[in-house]
C-alpha positions in Angstrom: -113.0 164.7 136.7 -110.6 162.4 138.5 -110.5 158.9 136.8 -111.5 157.1 140.0 -114.6 159.4 140.3 -115.4 158.7 136.6 -115.1 154.9 137.1 -117.3 155.1 140.2 -119.9 157.0 138.1 -119.6 154.4 135.3 -120.2 151.7 137.9 -123.3 153.4 139.3 -124.8 154.1 135.9 -124.2 150.5 134.9 -125.9 149.3 138.0 -128.9 151.5 137.2 -129.1 150.3 133.6 -128.9 146.6 134.4 -132.1 146.9 136.5 -133.9 147.1 133.1 -136.7 149.2 134.6 -136.6 151.9 131.9 -135.2 152.4 128.4 -131.4 152.9 128.5 -131.4 156.3 126.9 -133.9 157.5 129.5 -131.8 156.2 132.4 -128.7 157.8 131.0 -130.4 161.2 130.4 -132.0 161.2 134.0 -128.6 160.4 135.5 -127.0 163.3 133.9 -129.8 165.6 135.0 -129.7 164.2 138.6 -125.9 164.6 138.8 -125.7 168.1 137.2 -125.0 169.9 140.5 -123.1 167.2 142.4 -120.7 166.1 139.7 -118.4 167.8 137.2 -119.8 166.2 134.1 -118.3 167.8 131.0 -118.7 166.7 127.4 -115.8 164.2 127.8 -117.2 162.6 131.0 -120.7 162.3 129.5 -119.3 160.7 126.4 -117.3 158.1 128.5 -120.3 157.4 130.7 -122.7 156.9 127.9 -120.4 154.8 125.7 -119.3 152.7 128.6 -122.8 151.6 129.6 -124.0 151.1 126.0 -121.0 148.9 125.4 -122.0 146.9 128.5 -125.5 146.4 127.0 -124.2 145.5 123.5 -121.7 143.0 124.8 -123.4 141.9 128.0 -122.9 138.2 127.7 -119.3 138.5 126.6 -118.5 140.9 129.4 -120.2 138.8 132.0 -118.2 135.8 130.9 -114.9 137.8 131.3 -116.0 139.4 134.6 -116.2 135.9 136.2 -112.4 135.8 136.3 -112.1 139.1 138.2 -112.8 140.2 141.7 -114.9 142.9 143.4 -118.3 144.4 142.5 -119.7 142.9 139.3 -120.9 146.2 137.9 -117.5 147.7 138.4 -115.9 144.9 136.3 -118.5 145.4 133.6 -117.9 149.2 133.6 -114.2 148.6 133.3 -114.7 146.4 130.2 -117.2 148.9 128.8 -114.8 151.8 129.2 -111.9 149.8 127.7 -114.1 148.9 124.8 -114.8 152.6 124.2 -111.1 153.4 124.2 -110.5 150.6 121.8 -113.2 152.0 119.4 -111.6 155.5 119.6 -108.3 154.1 118.7 -109.6 152.1 115.7 -111.2 155.3 114.4 -107.8 156.9 114.2 -105.9 153.7 113.2 -108.1 150.8 111.8 -105.3 148.3 112.6 -105.1 149.3 116.3 -106.0 146.6 118.8 -106.4 148.6 122.0 -106.7 152.2 123.0 -104.5 154.1 125.5 -105.2 152.8 129.0 -103.1 155.5 130.8 -106.0 157.7 132.2 -108.1 154.7 133.0 -105.3 152.9 134.7 -105.2 155.6 137.3 -108.7 154.6 138.4 -107.9 150.9 139.0 -105.9 148.8 141.4 -103.0 146.8 140.2 -105.1 143.6 140.4 -107.8 145.2 138.3 -105.4 146.3 135.6 -103.7 142.9 135.5 -107.2 141.4 135.1 -108.1 143.8 132.3 -104.8 143.0 130.5 -105.7 139.3 130.7 -109.0 140.1 129.2 -107.3 142.1 126.4 -105.3 139.0 125.6 -108.3 136.8 125.0 -108.9 135.7 121.4 -112.2 134.8 119.6 -111.3 131.2 120.1 -111.7 131.7 123.9 -115.5 132.5 123.5 -118.6 130.5 122.8 -121.2 131.6 120.3 -123.3 133.4 122.9 -120.4 135.5 124.0 -120.0 136.6 120.3 -123.5 137.4 119.4 -124.6 138.6 122.8 -128.3 137.8 122.2 -130.7 135.9 124.3 -130.9 132.3 123.2 -134.5 132.5 122.0 -133.7 135.4 119.8 -130.4 134.0 118.4 -132.1 130.8 117.4 -134.9 132.6 115.7 -132.7 134.9 113.8 -130.3 132.1 112.7 -133.2 130.1 111.5 -134.6 133.0 109.5 -131.4 134.6 108.3 -129.0 131.8 107.8 -125.6 133.1 106.6 -126.7 136.7 107.1 -127.0 136.2 110.9 -123.4 137.0 111.8 -123.1 140.2 109.6 -126.3 141.3 111.4 -124.8 140.6 114.7 -121.7 142.5 113.8 -123.7 145.6 112.7 -125.8 145.5 115.9 -122.8 145.7 118.1 -121.4 148.9 116.4 -121.9 152.3 117.8 -124.4 154.3 115.7 -123.0 157.3 113.8 -124.3 160.9 114.4 -126.7 162.2 111.8 -127.3 165.9 111.2 -129.7 167.8 108.9 -128.4 170.7 106.9 -130.5 173.8 107.1 -130.9 174.4 103.3 -132.1 177.9 103.9 -128.6 178.9 105.0 -126.2 176.4 103.5 -125.8 173.6 100.9 -125.0 170.1 101.9 -122.0 169.9 99.7 -120.5 173.0 101.2 -121.1 171.8 104.8 -119.5 168.5 103.9 -116.4 170.3 102.6 -116.2 172.4 105.8 -116.6 169.4 108.1 -114.0 167.4 106.2 -111.6 170.4 106.2 -112.0 170.6 110.0 -110.8 167.0 110.2 -114.2 165.5 110.9 -115.2 162.3 109.1 -118.4 163.1 107.3 -120.4 161.5 104.4 -123.7 162.3 102.8 -126.6 160.1 104.1 -127.6 157.6 101.4 -131.3 158.5 101.2 -132.1 162.0 102.8 -131.0 164.8 100.5 -130.4 167.0 103.6 -128.5 164.5 105.8 -124.8 164.1 106.8 -123.5 161.2 108.8 -120.4 161.4 111.0 -119.2 158.0 112.2 -117.0 159.4 115.0 -119.7 161.2 116.9 -117.8 164.5 117.2 -118.7 167.2 119.7 -120.7 169.7 117.7 -121.5 172.2 120.5 -118.5 174.5 119.6 -118.6 174.0 116.0 -119.4 177.2 114.0 -121.7 175.4 111.6 -123.8 174.2 114.6 -123.7 177.6 116.4 -124.8 179.4 113.3 -127.7 177.1 112.8 -126.4 175.5 109.5 -126.8 172.1 110.9 -128.8 170.4 113.7 -128.9 166.8 115.0 -131.6 164.7 113.4 -131.4 161.0 112.4 -132.0 160.2 108.8 -135.2 158.3 109.5 -136.8 161.4 110.9 -135.6 163.4 107.8 -137.3 160.9 105.5 -140.5 161.1 107.5 -140.5 164.8 107.0 -140.1 164.3 103.2 -142.8 161.6 103.1 -145.5 163.8 104.8 -144.3 166.9 103.1 -144.0 168.7 106.5 -144.4 172.5 106.6 -144.2 175.0 109.4 
C-alpha cells in the first residue's frame, strides 16, 4: 500500500476510535472486515494500523499536547504521532539504545511542513511535558492511583504504556515447550517461557506467525497466559 493511503487509513481509524462508542479492539476488527475488498491490507498494513491507533490511545494526552503545535486535521496529526511511536518501538526492539525508527517510508506520506513538525516533536524532552502528558490518565484516575500506590504509581504507568507481548500455547500432544522455544529462538524470534503456565510461550516482538511452520503444523496457537491458567484451574477437557 502507498504510504499516503496508509496514513489516510490510520487517520480514519483514529477518528473512529476516538468516538469511544465501542471497545477499541472491536472497532479495529470491524474496520479490517469492512475494508477487506476496498483496500489492500496485508499483514504489514494491519500491523501499522493497529499499533498506530493503540499508541494514540495509550499516549492520548501527550499526543494531543504535541498536536496543538501542528496544522491540519487533528486526527491526522495524532495518527502521525502514533505511527512514529510504532516505528520507534520497532527500532528499540532491534537496538535498545535507539531513539527513533526509520522515517523514510512514512515521510513519503507527509508534506514538508508535517515532517518538520514531527521532527520538532521528536526533539522534545521529558522536561517539556507536564505530569498528565507523562501518565496519560484522566485526572480522577491518576489522583486515586497515586494516593493508593505511592512510589509504585510511575512504574505502573510505564507498564501500562507498553505494547503487550504475544502469548501462544504449545500443543503438548505434538511438541514440547522447550523444543518449540529452541526452534523459535533459532529462527531469530525473541521468545521466553511464560512465568506461570507450563504450556505458554511469550514473544515480546509480536512476530507474524501465519507463515511459521510451527504454527501451520498446529504445534502452537495464539492464547494469552490468563486463558491457559483458567483451563488449568477448571481442568478443562474436550
